[in-house]
DSSP file (Angstrom, degrees, kcal/mol; ACC not computed):
  #  RESIDUE AA STRUCTURE BP1 BP2  ACC     N-H-->O    O-->H-N    N-H-->O    O-->H-N    TCO  KAPPA ALPHA  PHI   PSI    X-CA   Y-CA   Z-CA
    1    1 A M              0   0    0      0, 0.0     2,-0.4     0, 0.0     0, 0.0   0.000 360.0 360.0 360.0 129.0   19.3  193.5   -2.1
    2    2 A N        -     0   0    0      4,-0.0     0, 0.0     3,-0.0     0, 0.0  -0.733 360.0-145.4 -86.1 132.8   19.5  190.1   -3.8
    3    3 A T     >  -     0   0    0     -2,-0.4     4,-2.0     1,-0.1     5,-0.2  -0.565  32.3-104.5 -87.3 166.0   18.1  187.1   -1.9
    4    4 A P  H  > S+     0   0    0      0, 0.0     4,-1.7     0, 0.0     5,-0.1   0.809 122.9  55.9 -58.6 -34.0   19.9  183.7   -2.5
    5    5 A R  H  > S+     0   0    0      1,-0.2     4,-0.7     2,-0.2    -3,-0.0   0.905 107.7  46.5 -68.8 -41.9   17.0  182.6   -4.7
    6    6 A E  H  4 S+     0   0    0      2,-0.2     3,-0.3     1,-0.2    -1,-0.2   0.852 111.6  51.0 -64.3 -35.8   17.4  185.6   -6.9
    7    7 A Q  H  < S+     0   0    0     -4,-2.0    -2,-0.2     1,-0.2    -1,-0.2   0.854 115.2  44.5 -56.6 -43.0   21.2  185.0   -7.1
    8    8 A N  H  < S+     0   0    0     -4,-1.7    -1,-0.2    -5,-0.2    -2,-0.2   0.521  83.7 119.1 -82.9 -10.9   20.5  181.4   -8.0
    9    9 A R     <  -     0   0    0     -4,-0.7     3,-0.1    -3,-0.3   158,-0.1  -0.415  66.2-119.5 -68.7 122.5   17.8  182.0  -10.5
   10   10 A P        -     0   0    0      0, 0.0     3,-0.1     0, 0.0    -1,-0.1  -0.013  41.2 -79.3 -51.2 160.7   18.8  180.8  -14.1
   11   11 A A        -     0   0    0      1,-0.1     0, 0.0   153,-0.1     0, 0.0  -0.377  56.6 -96.9 -63.2 145.6   19.0  183.1  -16.9
   12   12 A R        -     0   0    0     -3,-0.1     2,-0.4    -2,-0.1    -1,-0.1  -0.212  32.9-144.3 -66.2 153.3   15.6  184.1  -18.4
   13   13 A V        -     0   0    0     -3,-0.1     2,-0.2   152,-0.1   108,-0.1  -0.965  21.1-115.8-118.5 137.3   14.6  182.2  -21.4
   14   14 A S     >  -     0   0    0     -2,-0.4     4,-2.4     1,-0.1     5,-0.2  -0.429  11.8-132.3 -79.0 149.4   12.7  184.1  -24.2
   15   15 A I  H  > S+     0   0    0    104,-0.3     4,-2.6     1,-0.2    -1,-0.1   0.853 109.1  57.5 -61.2 -37.7    9.1  183.0  -24.9
   16   16 A H  H  > S+     0   0    0      2,-0.2     4,-0.7     1,-0.2    -1,-0.2   0.973 106.8  50.0 -59.6 -54.2    9.9  183.0  -28.7
   17   17 A D  H >4 S+     0   0    0      1,-0.2     3,-1.9     2,-0.2     4,-0.3   0.930 111.2  48.6 -45.1 -52.8   12.7  180.4  -27.9
   18   18 A V  H >< S+     0   0    0     -4,-2.4     3,-2.6     1,-0.3    -1,-0.2   0.927 105.5  59.2 -62.8 -47.6   10.2  178.2  -25.9
   19   19 A Q  H 3< S+     0   0    0     -4,-2.6    -1,-0.3     1,-0.3    -2,-0.2   0.623  92.9  65.4 -57.2 -17.1    7.6  178.4  -28.7
   20   20 A Q  T << S+     0   0    0     -3,-1.9    -1,-0.3    -4,-0.7    -2,-0.2   0.677  89.5  87.5 -82.1 -13.6   10.0  176.8  -31.1
   21   21 A L  S <  S-     0   0    0     -3,-2.6    77,-0.1    -4,-0.3     2,-0.0  -0.315 100.1 -78.5 -80.5 161.2    9.8  173.6  -28.9
   22   22 A P        -     0   0    0      0, 0.0    75,-1.7     0, 0.0     2,-0.5  -0.350  43.6-125.1 -61.0 138.3    7.0  171.0  -29.5
   23   23 A L  E     +A   96   0A   0     73,-0.2    73,-0.2     1,-0.1     3,-0.1  -0.749  34.8 173.1 -84.1 129.8    3.7  172.1  -28.1
   24   24 A T  E     +     0   0A   0     71,-3.7    31,-0.3    -2,-0.5     2,-0.2   0.559  58.0   3.9-116.6  -9.8    2.6  169.3  -25.8
   25   25 A H  E     -A   95   0A   0     70,-1.1    70,-3.0    30,-0.1     2,-0.4  -0.926  50.5-169.0-170.5 148.2   -0.5  170.7  -24.1
   26   26 A Q  E     +A   94   0A   0     -2,-0.2     2,-0.3    68,-0.2    68,-0.2  -0.990  16.9 164.2-139.1 147.5   -2.9  173.6  -24.0
   27   27 A A  E     -A   93   0A   0     66,-2.1    66,-3.2    -2,-0.4     2,-0.5  -0.990  34.3-131.9-160.7 147.8   -5.6  174.5  -21.6
   28   28 A T  E     -A   92   0A   0     -2,-0.3    64,-0.2    64,-0.2    63,-0.1  -0.960  42.0-116.4-104.9 127.3   -8.0  177.2  -20.4
   29   29 A I        -     0   0    0     62,-2.5    61,-3.1    -2,-0.5    62,-0.2  -0.421  28.2-144.0 -59.2 109.6   -7.9  177.4  -16.6
   30   30 A P    >   -     0   0    0      0, 0.0     3,-1.7     0, 0.0     4,-0.2  -0.330  23.1-114.5 -66.4 153.1  -11.4  176.5  -15.0
   31   31 A E  G >  S+     0   0    0      1,-0.3     3,-1.2     2,-0.2    58,-0.1   0.761 113.8  66.9 -67.2 -25.0  -12.6  178.3  -11.9
   32   32 A D  G 3  S+     0   0    0      1,-0.2    -1,-0.3     8,-0.0    -3,-0.0   0.588  89.6  67.7 -79.2  -3.9  -12.4  175.0  -10.0
   33   33 A Y  G <  S+     0   0    0     -3,-1.7     8,-2.5     2,-0.0    -1,-0.2   0.518  82.5 100.3 -77.2 -11.6   -8.5  175.1  -10.3
   34   34 A L  B <   -F   40   0B   0     -3,-1.2     6,-0.2     6,-0.2     2,-0.2  -0.448  59.9-151.3 -83.4 152.7   -8.2  178.1   -8.1
   35   35 A D    >   -     0   0    0      4,-2.7     3,-1.9    -2,-0.1    -1,-0.1  -0.383  44.7 -79.0-105.4-170.1   -7.3  178.1   -4.5
   36   36 A S  T 3  S+     0   0    0      1,-0.3    -2,-0.0    -2,-0.2    -1,-0.0   0.589 128.2  61.2 -74.4  -5.5   -8.3  180.5   -1.7
   37   37 A M  T 3  S-     0   0    0      2,-0.3    -1,-0.3     0, 0.0     3,-0.1   0.533 117.2-111.7 -94.9  -7.0   -5.7  183.1   -2.9
   38   38 A G  S <  S+     0   0    0     -3,-1.9    51,-0.3     1,-0.4     2,-0.3   0.693  84.8  96.1  88.2  18.8   -7.6  183.3   -6.4
   39   39 A H  S    S-     0   0    0     49,-0.1    -4,-2.7    -4,-0.1    -1,-0.4  -0.855  88.4 -66.2-127.5 173.3   -4.8  181.6   -8.6
   40   40 A M  B     -F   34   0B   0     47,-2.8    -6,-0.2    -2,-0.3    47,-0.2  -0.409  52.2-121.1 -64.0 124.2   -4.2  178.2   -9.7
   41   41 A N    >>  -     0   0    0     -8,-2.5     3,-1.7    -2,-0.2     4,-0.6  -0.343  23.0-114.7 -66.0 143.7   -3.5  175.7   -7.0
   42   42 A V  H >> S+     0   0    0      1,-0.3     4,-1.6     2,-0.2     3,-0.5   0.760 110.7  66.1 -50.0 -31.8   -0.1  173.9   -7.2
   43   43 A M  H 3> S+     0   0    0      1,-0.2     4,-2.1     2,-0.2    -1,-0.3   0.834  98.1  55.3 -69.8 -21.6   -1.8  170.4   -7.7
   44   44 A W  H <> S+     0   0    0     -3,-1.7     4,-2.9     2,-0.2    -1,-0.2   0.781  97.4  60.9 -77.6 -23.8   -3.1  171.6  -11.1
   45   45 A Y  H <X S+     0   0    0     -4,-0.6     4,-3.0    -3,-0.5     5,-0.3   0.955 106.7  47.6 -60.1 -50.6    0.3  172.5  -12.3
   46   46 A T  H  X S+     0   0    0     -4,-1.6     4,-2.1     1,-0.2    -2,-0.2   0.957 111.6  50.1 -55.4 -48.9    1.2  168.8  -11.8
   47   47 A H  H  X S+     0   0    0     -4,-2.1     4,-1.7     1,-0.2    -1,-0.2   0.913 112.3  47.0 -61.1 -40.7   -2.0  167.8  -13.7
   48   48 A L  H  X S+     0   0    0     -4,-2.9     4,-1.7     1,-0.2    -1,-0.2   0.932 112.6  49.0 -68.4 -39.1   -1.2  170.1  -16.6
   49   49 A F  H  X S+     0   0    0     -4,-3.0     4,-1.9     1,-0.2    -1,-0.2   0.774 107.2  56.1 -65.6 -26.5    2.4  169.0  -16.8
   50   50 A A  H  X S+     0   0    0     -4,-2.1     4,-2.0    -5,-0.3    -1,-0.2   0.895 104.7  53.0 -71.0 -37.4    1.2  165.4  -16.7
   51   51 A H  H  X S+     0   0    0     -4,-1.7     4,-1.3     1,-0.2    -2,-0.2   0.919 108.4  50.1 -52.0 -51.7   -0.9  166.2  -19.7
   52   52 A A  H  X S+     0   0    0     -4,-1.7     4,-1.8     2,-0.2    -2,-0.2   0.820 103.3  59.7 -60.0 -34.6    2.2  167.6  -21.4
   53   53 A M  H  X S+     0   0    0     -4,-1.9     4,-2.7     1,-0.2    -1,-0.2   0.950 104.2  49.7 -53.0 -55.6    4.0  164.5  -20.5
   54   54 A G  H  X S+     0   0    0     -4,-2.0     4,-1.9     1,-0.2    -1,-0.2   0.837 108.5  56.4 -47.7 -41.8    1.4  162.5  -22.6
   55   55 A G  H  X S+     0   0    0     -4,-1.3     4,-1.7   -31,-0.3    -2,-0.2   0.917 110.2  40.5 -63.1 -49.6    2.0  165.0  -25.4
   56   56 A I  H  X S+     0   0    0     -4,-1.8     4,-1.5     2,-0.2     6,-0.2   0.815 111.4  58.1 -70.1 -38.2    5.7  164.4  -25.6
   57   57 A F  H  X>S+     0   0    0     -4,-2.7     5,-2.9    -5,-0.2     4,-0.6   0.934 105.4  50.2 -58.7 -45.1    5.3  160.6  -25.2
   58   58 A K  H ><5S+     0   0    0     -4,-1.9     3,-1.1     1,-0.2    -2,-0.2   0.930 107.8  54.8 -61.1 -43.0    3.0  160.5  -28.2
   59   59 A R  H 3<5S+     0   0    0     -4,-1.7    -1,-0.2     1,-0.2    -2,-0.2   0.796 111.7  41.9 -62.3 -29.5    5.6  162.4  -30.2
   60   60 A I  H 3<5S-     0   0    0     -4,-1.5    -1,-0.2    -3,-0.4    89,-0.2   0.378 125.4 -98.3 -99.4   5.1    8.4  159.9  -29.4
   61   61 A G  T <<5S+     0   0    0     -3,-1.1     2,-1.2    -4,-0.6    -3,-0.2   0.588  83.3 129.2  92.5  12.3    6.0  156.9  -29.9
   62   62 A M      < +     0   0    0     -5,-2.9    -1,-0.1    -6,-0.2    -3,-0.1  -0.540  35.1 146.1 -92.0  66.5    5.0  156.0  -26.4
   63   63 A N     >  -     0   0    0     -2,-1.2     4,-2.0    -5,-0.2     5,-0.2  -0.291  69.2 -86.9 -95.3 175.8    1.4  156.0  -27.1
   64   64 A R  H  > S+     0   0    0      1,-0.2     4,-2.8     2,-0.2     5,-0.2   0.896 129.8  51.3 -52.5 -43.3   -1.4  153.8  -25.4
   65   65 A D  H  > S+     0   0    0      1,-0.2     4,-3.0     2,-0.2     5,-0.3   0.918 107.6  50.6 -63.7 -41.2   -0.7  151.1  -28.1
   66   66 A Y  H  > S+     0   0    0      2,-0.2     4,-1.9     1,-0.2    -1,-0.2   0.934 112.9  45.3 -57.6 -51.5    2.9  151.1  -27.4
   67   67 A F  H  X>S+     0   0    0     -4,-2.0     5,-1.8     2,-0.2     4,-0.7   0.947 118.4  44.2 -60.7 -50.0    2.3  150.7  -23.5
   68   68 A V  H ><5S+     0   0    0     -4,-2.8     3,-0.8     1,-0.2    -2,-0.2   0.962 115.6  45.2 -56.2 -57.6   -0.3  147.9  -24.1
   69   69 A N  H 3<5S+     0   0    0     -4,-3.0    -1,-0.2     1,-0.3    -2,-0.2   0.782 122.7  36.1 -64.6 -30.2    1.7  146.0  -26.8
   70   70 A N  H 3<5S-     0   0    0     -4,-1.9    -1,-0.3    -5,-0.3    -2,-0.2   0.394  99.4-127.4-103.0   1.5    5.0  146.2  -24.9
   71   71 A Q  T <<5 +     0   0    0     -3,-0.8    63,-1.4    -4,-0.7    64,-0.7   0.962  66.3 139.8  41.5  60.5    3.6  145.8  -21.4
   72   72 A A  E   < +B  133   0A   0     -5,-1.8     2,-0.2    61,-0.2    61,-0.2  -0.788  28.0 167.7-125.5 169.0    5.6  148.9  -20.7
   73   73 A G  E     -B  132   0A   0     59,-2.4    59,-1.8    -2,-0.3     2,-0.3  -0.768  27.5-114.7-153.1-157.8    5.1  152.1  -18.7
   74   74 A S  E     -B  131   0A   0     57,-0.3     2,-0.4    -2,-0.2    57,-0.2  -0.946  17.6-164.9-149.9 126.2    6.9  155.2  -17.3
   75   75 A F  E     -B  130   0A   0     55,-2.1    55,-2.5    -2,-0.3     2,-0.2  -0.985  23.2-124.7-116.5 136.3    7.5  156.2  -13.8
   76   76 A A  E     -B  129   0A   0     -2,-0.4    53,-0.3    53,-0.2     3,-0.1  -0.507  25.4-178.8 -69.1 139.0    8.6  159.7  -12.7
   77   77 A L  E     +     0   0A   0     51,-3.3     2,-0.3     1,-0.4    52,-0.2   0.814  67.3   0.8-102.0 -54.1   11.8  159.6  -10.6
   78   78 A K  E     -B  128   0A   0     50,-1.6    50,-2.2     2,-0.0    -1,-0.4  -0.972  61.6-176.5-140.0 145.6   12.4  163.2   -9.8
   79   79 A Q  E     -B  127   0A   0     -2,-0.3     2,-0.4    48,-0.2    48,-0.2  -0.966   5.5-168.3-152.2 138.2   10.4  166.5  -10.6
   80   80 A Y  E     -B  126   0A   0     46,-2.5    46,-2.3    -2,-0.3     2,-0.4  -0.996   8.4-163.6-120.1 124.3   11.2  170.1   -9.8
   81   81 A V  E     -B  125   0A   0     -2,-0.4     2,-0.5    44,-0.2    44,-0.2  -0.917   3.6-165.9-112.4 134.9    8.6  172.8  -10.3
   82   82 A D  E     -B  124   0A   0     42,-2.8    42,-1.9    -2,-0.4     2,-0.7  -0.976   8.7-156.5-119.5 120.0    9.4  176.6  -10.5
   83   83 A Y  E     +B  123   0A   0     -2,-0.5    40,-0.2    40,-0.2     3,-0.1  -0.863  21.0 167.4 -99.1 117.4    6.4  178.7  -10.1
   84   84 A L        +     0   0    0     38,-2.2     2,-0.3    -2,-0.7    39,-0.2   0.839  58.8   3.2-100.5 -43.6    7.2  182.1  -11.8
   85   85 A I  S    S-     0   0    0     37,-1.7    -1,-0.3    35,-0.1     2,-0.2  -0.938  82.5 -87.1-141.9 166.6    3.9  184.0  -12.1
   86   86 A E        -     0   0    0     -2,-0.3     2,-0.5    -3,-0.1    37,-0.0  -0.420  28.5-156.6 -77.4 148.3    0.4  183.5  -11.2
   87   87 A V        -     0   0    0    -47,-0.2   -47,-2.8    -2,-0.2     2,-0.2  -0.988  22.1-174.6-117.9 125.7   -2.1  181.7  -13.4
   88   88 A R    >   -     0   0    0     -2,-0.5     3,-1.7   -49,-0.2   -59,-0.3  -0.653  32.0 -59.2-122.7 174.9   -5.6  182.6  -12.9
   89   89 A F  T 3  S+     0   0    0    -51,-0.3    -1,-0.2     1,-0.2     3,-0.1  -0.164 116.0  13.3 -48.2 135.2   -9.2  181.7  -13.9
   90   90 A G  T 3  S+     0   0    0    -61,-3.1    -1,-0.2     1,-0.3     2,-0.2   0.338  93.4 128.6  80.6  -7.8  -10.1  182.0  -17.7
   91   91 A E    <   -     0   0    0     -3,-1.7   -62,-2.5   -62,-0.2     2,-0.3  -0.577  54.2-132.5 -85.0 154.5   -6.4  182.3  -18.8
   92   92 A Q  E     -A   28   0A   0     24,-0.3    24,-1.7   -64,-0.2     2,-0.4  -0.742  22.2-168.9-101.3 142.3   -5.1  180.1  -21.5
   93   93 A I  E     -AC  27 115A   0    -66,-3.2   -66,-2.1    -2,-0.3     2,-0.4  -0.960   8.0-159.8-131.1 151.3   -1.7  178.3  -21.1
   94   94 A S  E     -AC  26 114A   0     20,-2.3    20,-3.5    -2,-0.4     2,-0.5  -0.994   9.0-151.5-130.2 143.5    0.5  176.4  -23.5
   95   95 A I  E     -AC  25 113A   0    -70,-3.0   -71,-3.7    -2,-0.4   -70,-1.1  -0.955  10.1-171.9-116.5 125.3    3.1  174.0  -22.5
   96   96 A H  E     -AC  23 112A   0     16,-2.3    16,-3.1    -2,-0.5     2,-0.4  -0.839  11.7-148.5-106.5 148.1    6.2  173.3  -24.6
   97   97 A T  E     - C   0 111A   0    -75,-1.7     2,-0.4    -2,-0.3    14,-0.2  -0.972   9.3-166.0-136.7 138.6    8.6  170.5  -23.8
   98   98 A R  E     - C   0 110A   0     12,-3.3    12,-2.6    -2,-0.4     2,-0.3  -0.958  17.5-137.7-117.9 133.0   12.4  170.1  -24.3
   99   99 A L  E     + C   0 109A   0     -2,-0.4    10,-0.3    10,-0.2     3,-0.1  -0.655  21.2 178.3 -77.5 143.1   14.4  166.9  -24.1
  100  100 A L  E     -     0   0A   0      8,-3.1     2,-0.3     1,-0.4     9,-0.2   0.602  56.2 -35.6-118.3 -28.3   17.6  167.5  -22.2
  101  101 A G  E     - C   0 108A   0      7,-1.7     7,-2.6     2,-0.0    -1,-0.4  -0.957  49.8-154.5 176.8 163.3   19.1  163.9  -22.2
  102  102 A R  E     - C   0 107A   0     -2,-0.3     2,-0.2     5,-0.2     5,-0.2  -0.998   7.3-162.9-152.0 164.2   18.7  160.3  -22.0
  103  103 A S        -     0   0    0      3,-2.2    -2,-0.0    -2,-0.3     5,-0.0  -0.644  58.4 -79.2-123.7-168.2   20.2  156.9  -21.1
  104  104 A S  S    S+     0   0    0     -2,-0.2    38,-2.2     1,-0.2    43,-0.1   0.751 130.3  18.2 -66.7 -19.8   19.0  153.5  -22.2
  105  105 A K  S    S+     0   0    0     36,-0.2    26,-3.4     1,-0.1     2,-0.3   0.515 118.0  58.9-125.4 -13.2   16.3  153.6  -19.5
  106  106 A R  E     - D   0 130A   0     24,-0.3    -3,-2.2    33,-0.1     2,-0.4  -0.895  52.7-159.8-129.6 142.5   15.8  157.2  -18.5
  107  107 A V  E     -CD 102 129A   0     22,-2.1    22,-2.4    -2,-0.3     2,-0.5  -0.988   6.7-155.4-127.8 143.0   14.9  160.6  -20.0
  108  108 A H  E     +CD 101 128A   0     -7,-2.6    -8,-3.1    -2,-0.4    -7,-1.7  -0.948  30.0 153.8-113.0 122.8   15.6  164.0  -18.7
  109  109 A L  E     -CD  99 127A   0     18,-2.5    18,-3.2    -2,-0.5     2,-0.4  -0.942  32.1-138.4-148.9 168.6   13.2  166.8  -19.9
  110  110 A M  E     -CD  98 126A   0    -12,-2.6   -12,-3.3    -2,-0.3     2,-0.4  -0.992   8.2-152.7-133.1 140.0   11.7  170.2  -19.1
  111  111 A H  E     -CD  97 125A   0     14,-2.0    14,-1.6    -2,-0.4     2,-0.5  -0.857   9.9-157.9-100.6 139.7    8.2  171.5  -19.6
  112  112 A F  E     -CD  96 124A   0    -16,-3.1   -16,-2.3    -2,-0.4     2,-0.5  -0.939   3.5-155.4-127.1 114.1    7.7  175.3  -20.0
  113  113 A M  E     -CD  95 123A   0     10,-2.9     9,-2.1    -2,-0.5    10,-1.4  -0.763  10.6-167.0 -77.9 120.9    4.3  176.8  -19.3
  114  114 A I  E     -CD  94 121A   0    -20,-3.5   -20,-2.3    -2,-0.5     2,-1.0  -0.905  22.3-132.7-113.2 140.7    3.6  180.0  -21.1
  115  115 A K  E > > -CD  93 120A   0      5,-2.2     3,-1.3    -2,-0.4     5,-0.5  -0.824  39.5-123.9 -90.1 108.4    0.6  182.2  -20.1
  116  116 A D  T 3 5S+     0   0    0    -24,-1.7   -24,-0.3    -2,-1.0     3,-0.1  -0.150  89.3  30.4 -56.7 143.2   -0.8  182.8  -23.6
  117  117 A G  T 3 5S+     0   0    0      1,-0.3    -1,-0.2   -26,-0.1     2,-0.2   0.561 111.9  80.4  80.2   7.7   -1.3  186.4  -24.9
  118  118 A S  T < 5S-     0   0    0     -3,-1.3    -1,-0.3     2,-0.2    -4,-0.0  -0.783  83.1-124.5-133.5-176.8    1.6  187.4  -22.8
  119  119 A D  T   5S+     0   0    0     -2,-0.2     2,-0.4    -3,-0.1  -104,-0.3   0.034  75.9 116.2-109.2  24.9    5.4  187.4  -23.0
  120  120 A S  E   < - D   0 115A   0     -5,-0.5    -5,-2.2  -106,-0.1     2,-0.6  -0.794  60.0-146.2-111.2 135.3    5.5  185.6  -19.6
  121  121 A L  E     - D   0 114A   0     -2,-0.4    -7,-0.3    -7,-0.2     3,-0.1  -0.849  17.7-170.5 -87.7 121.7    6.7  182.1  -18.7
  122  122 A A  E     -     0   0A   0     -9,-2.1   -38,-2.2    -2,-0.6   -37,-1.7   0.789  59.0 -19.6 -86.5 -28.3    4.3  181.0  -15.9
  123  123 A S  E     -BD  83 113A   0    -10,-1.4   -10,-2.9   -40,-0.2     2,-0.3  -0.970  50.3-148.5-175.4 150.6    6.2  177.8  -14.7
  124  124 A T  E     -BD  82 112A   0    -42,-1.9   -42,-2.8    -2,-0.3     2,-0.4  -0.942   6.5-161.9-128.9 156.4    8.7  175.2  -15.6
  125  125 A S  E     -BD  81 111A   0    -14,-1.6   -14,-2.0    -2,-0.3     2,-0.4  -0.896   4.3-159.4-142.2 111.7    8.9  171.7  -14.6
  126  126 A E  E     -BD  80 110A   0    -46,-2.3   -46,-2.5    -2,-0.4     2,-0.3  -0.773  20.4-169.9 -94.8 129.1   12.1  169.6  -14.9
  127  127 A V  E     -BD  79 109A   0    -18,-3.2   -18,-2.5    -2,-0.4     2,-0.5  -0.939  23.6-166.3-127.8 140.1   11.5  165.8  -14.9
  128  128 A L  E     +BD  78 108A   0    -50,-2.2   -51,-3.3    -2,-0.3   -50,-1.6  -0.998  25.8 172.5-120.2 125.2   13.6  162.7  -14.7
  129  129 A L  E     -BD  76 107A   0    -22,-2.4   -22,-2.1    -2,-0.5     2,-0.4  -0.891  21.0-144.0-128.9 162.4   11.7  159.7  -15.7
  130  130 A T  E     -BD  75 106A   0    -55,-2.5   -55,-2.1    -2,-0.3   -24,-0.3  -0.972  21.6-119.2-129.4 146.3   12.4  156.0  -16.3
  131  131 A H  E     -B   74   0A   0    -26,-3.4     9,-1.9    -2,-0.4     2,-0.4  -0.546  37.9-148.4 -73.2 139.6   11.0  153.5  -18.9
  132  132 A I  E     -BE  73 139A   0    -59,-1.8   -59,-2.4     7,-0.3     2,-0.9  -0.963  20.2-142.5-126.9 134.4    9.2  150.5  -17.0
  133  133 A D  E >>> -BE  72 138A   0      5,-3.0     4,-2.4    -2,-0.4     3,-1.4  -0.855  22.2-161.0 -82.3  99.2    8.7  146.7  -17.7
  134  134 A M  T 345S+     0   0    0    -63,-1.4   -62,-0.2    -2,-0.9    -1,-0.1   0.732  84.5  67.7 -56.0 -25.1    5.2  146.5  -16.2
  135  135 A R  T 345S+     0   0    0    -64,-0.7    -1,-0.3     1,-0.2   -63,-0.1   0.867 123.6  14.2 -71.8 -33.7    5.4  142.7  -15.9
  136  136 A I  T <45S-     0   0    0     -3,-1.4    -2,-0.2     2,-0.2    -1,-0.2   0.535  97.4-129.7-109.4 -12.2    8.2  143.3  -13.2
  137  137 A R  T  <5 +     0   0    0     -4,-2.4     2,-0.3     1,-0.3    -3,-0.2   0.940  66.9 120.2  53.5  57.5    7.6  146.9  -12.5
  138  138 A R  E   <S-E  133   0A   0     -5,-1.1    -5,-3.0     1,-0.0    -1,-0.3  -0.929  72.5 -78.7-141.8 161.7   11.3  147.7  -12.8
  139  139 A S  E     +E  132   0A   0     -2,-0.3    -7,-0.3    -7,-0.2   -33,-0.1  -0.236  52.7 176.3 -63.3 149.2   13.3  150.0  -15.2
  140  140 A S        -     0   0    0     -9,-1.9    -9,-0.3   -35,-0.3     2,-0.1  -0.954  33.9 -86.6-149.7 164.7   13.8  148.6  -18.6
  141  141 A P        -     0   0    0      0, 0.0   -36,-0.2     0, 0.0   -37,-0.1  -0.424  45.1-107.1 -73.5 150.6   15.4  149.9  -21.8
  142  142 A F        -     0   0    0    -38,-2.2   -36,-0.0    -2,-0.1   -11,-0.0  -0.441  43.1 -98.4 -65.4 152.9   13.4  151.9  -24.3
  143  143 A S     >  -     0   0    0      1,-0.1     4,-2.7    -2,-0.1     5,-0.2  -0.204  36.5-110.6 -58.0 160.0   12.4  150.0  -27.5
  144  144 A A  H  > S+     0   0    0      1,-0.2     4,-2.8     2,-0.2     5,-0.2   0.900 119.5  52.3 -63.3 -36.9   14.8  150.7  -30.4
  145  145 A E  H  > S+     0   0    0      2,-0.2     4,-2.1     1,-0.2    -1,-0.2   0.937 113.8  41.4 -68.8 -43.2   12.1  152.6  -32.3
  146  146 A V  H  > S+     0   0    0      2,-0.2     4,-2.5     1,-0.2     5,-0.2   0.956 113.4  55.0 -67.3 -47.0   11.3  154.9  -29.2
  147  147 A A  H  X S+     0   0    0     -4,-2.7     4,-2.7     1,-0.2    -2,-0.2   0.905 110.1  46.7 -56.4 -47.2   15.1  155.2  -28.4
  148  148 A E  H  X S+     0   0    0     -4,-2.8     4,-2.5     2,-0.2    -1,-0.2   0.938 111.6  50.4 -55.5 -47.9   15.6  156.5  -32.1
  149  149 A N  H  X S+     0   0    0     -4,-2.1     4,-2.1   -89,-0.2    -2,-0.2   0.859 111.0  49.3 -63.9 -36.7   12.7  158.9  -31.8
  150  150 A I  H  X S+     0   0    0     -4,-2.5     4,-3.5   -90,-0.2     5,-0.3   0.963 111.6  48.6 -68.2 -51.6   14.1  160.2  -28.6
  151  151 A D  H  X S+     0   0    0     -4,-2.7     4,-2.3     1,-0.2    -2,-0.2   0.862 109.5  52.4 -57.7 -37.6   17.5  160.7  -30.2
  152  152 A R  H  X S+     0   0    0     -4,-2.5     4,-1.8     2,-0.2    -1,-0.2   0.975 116.5  38.6 -59.5 -55.3   16.1  162.4  -33.2
  153  153 A L  H  X S+     0   0    0     -4,-2.1     4,-1.8     1,-0.2    -2,-0.2   0.921 113.9  55.7 -69.5 -38.3   14.2  165.0  -31.1
  154  154 A L  H  X S+     0   0    0     -4,-3.5     4,-3.5     1,-0.2    -1,-0.2   0.888 105.2  53.0 -51.0 -45.0   17.0  165.2  -28.6
  155  155 A A  H  X S+     0   0    0     -4,-2.3     4,-1.3    -5,-0.3    -1,-0.2   0.913 108.3  50.3 -64.7 -37.1   19.5  166.2  -31.3
  156  156 A E  H  < S+     0   0    0     -4,-1.8    -1,-0.2     1,-0.2    -2,-0.2   0.884 112.7  45.8 -63.8 -37.0   17.1  168.9  -32.5
  157  157 A H  H >< S+     0   0    0     -4,-1.8     3,-1.5     1,-0.2    -2,-0.2   0.865 109.6  54.8 -76.6 -36.7   16.9  170.3  -29.0
  158  158 A N  H 3< S+     0   0    0     -4,-3.5    -1,-0.2     1,-0.3    -2,-0.2   0.837 102.7  58.3 -61.5 -25.3   20.7  170.0  -28.4
  159  159 A A  T 3< S+     0   0    0     -4,-1.3    -1,-0.3    -5,-0.2    -2,-0.2   0.596  80.8 111.7 -84.9  -5.3   21.2  172.1  -31.4
  160  160 A L  S <  S-     0   0    0     -3,-1.5    -3,-0.0    -4,-0.2  -143,-0.0  -0.338  72.6-127.6 -65.8 141.4   19.1  175.0  -30.0
  161  161 A H  S    S+     0   0    0     -2,-0.1     2,-0.4     2,-0.0    -1,-0.1   0.353  85.6  70.7 -78.0  10.9   21.2  178.3  -29.2
  162  162 A W  S    S-     0   0    0   -145,-0.1     2,-0.3  -149,-0.0    -2,-0.1  -0.987  74.6-132.0-134.3 140.1   19.9  178.5  -25.8
  163  163 A S        -     0   0    0     -2,-0.4    -2,-0.0     1,-0.1    -5,-0.0  -0.598  27.6-113.2 -94.6 145.6   20.3  176.4  -22.6
  164  164 A A        -     0   0    0     -2,-0.3     2,-1.6     1,-0.1  -153,-0.1  -0.371  30.7-114.2 -64.0 146.8   17.5  175.2  -20.4
  165  165 A P        -     0   0    0      0, 0.0    -1,-0.1     0, 0.0  -152,-0.1  -0.619  41.8-157.8 -92.7  88.6   17.3  176.7  -17.0
  166  166 A L        -     0   0    0     -2,-1.6   -56,-0.0     1,-0.1    -3,-0.0  -0.262  18.4-132.4 -67.6 155.4   18.0  173.7  -15.0
  167  167 A S        -     0   0    0      1,-0.1    -1,-0.1   -87,-0.1   -86,-0.0   0.839  27.8-137.8 -61.5 -44.8   17.0  173.3  -11.3
  168  168 A G  S    S+     0   0    0      2,-0.3    -1,-0.1     0, 0.0    -2,-0.1  -0.504  88.3  76.9 102.0 -60.5   20.3  172.0  -10.2
  169  169 A P  S    S+     0   0    0      0, 0.0     2,-0.6     0, 0.0    -3,-0.0   0.771  76.4  82.8 -57.4 -28.5   18.9  169.3   -7.8
  170  170 A I        +     0   0    0      2,-0.0    -2,-0.3   -92,-0.0   -43,-0.0  -0.682  54.8 178.0 -89.5 121.8   18.0  166.8  -10.7
  171  171 A Q              0   0    0     -2,-0.6   -43,-0.0     1,-0.1    -1,-0.0  -0.941 360.0 360.0-123.1 106.8   21.1  164.9  -11.6
  172  172 A P              0   0    0      0, 0.0    -1,-0.1     0, 0.0   -66,-0.1   0.576 360.0 360.0 -69.5 360.0   20.1  162.4  -14.4
């Protein structure tokens, strides 16, 4: 019997395909990340995906200097996390990130968390974020340089032979 969730689950993505994306964060799971069920608590997925966001930001030129010099920032607008398999104490994870699209102010992307040493995708996080002018705390266009960097990486990702397993609820 297929549950509605199983019927709606996107096609599986191969680990090999995911590993071709930029590596944006790696970690070994410490014991204090575990919950009472003995696996990583959901709050730590958000924490690790936030580190991956920093990794992709650096790749597109949105580093600390950029934020300070441009009085800029970024706010998450929507996020959807899919928990696929347990992650436990001592396991190593790698997160790879794929850009999915952009407007003048927003980026749509997906993080893929792999449990290292396995052929298993542990979790995905689909995110829609906006660039912010921190002086007025409102959405603002990306700088020309950052926009070019996003477009360059986005073109690489759009040329991939596989589709990202989008959640559906996030409409950029």
